[in-house]
C-alpha positions, 0 to 999 in steps of 0.5 A: 524616425526611420522610413525604409524606402525602395532604395536603401535610404532612410529619413532622419529629421533633426531639430532643436527648439527656441521659445519666444513670447507672442504679445497680442497687438491692438492694431492691424499693422505694426511699424517695426523699427529698422533695429528693434530692441530685444525684449525679455519676458519671464515665462513661468511655464512653457507650453507642453504637449499632453504627457509632458516631455518638454522641448524634446517632445515637441521636436519629436512630435513634429519629426514624427508627422513630417512626410519627406516629399517623394520628389525630394527623396528621388532627387536626394535633396537634403537641407534645413528649413526653420518653422515658426509657430505660435501656441495660443493661450488656449493651447491650440496652434496659431500662426505657422510660417517658414522663416528659412526655406529649403524648398516649397515641398519640404517647407509645406511638409513641415508646416503640415506637420506643425498643424497636426500637433495636438493641443498643448497645455498653454504657457503661463506668463504673469499667472495667465495662459499666454501665447508663446512662439517657437522656432524650430529648425528641421533638417532633412537628411537621407542616410544610406542603410548599412548593408551586410558586407558580402565580400569574397573571402578565403572561405573553405 
């Protein structure tokens, strides 16, 4: 994704994706042991955006929706934020939260981008649509746009 600004900068957002299963909880509060054991669940089908494309399509969809905050651009702020969100059993976006913060305005831009995602085709576990969670790191990076070199040469 390129965003040309008044200054010779463009926006580059990088991401990768991780999946996990979100299980419904009967009680409102849950006590988590100090060291929880990892549980593995077989996911028959991961949630997909309309048109497919797998993990890459999810990352691209978020990147296309993130608006680099103007203050962060002015300050030339770069870094990474991680977002966690749930694709519900009906394909809608459920809970969204930042698990690794860069700065409040950048974090908010990522959360807003995730909330704008279209409905997914839900994930399937044990033959039933199920809630599946994603963790995606999004990197904010400004790159200088290459300008043609107009050096003084021996010209004729």
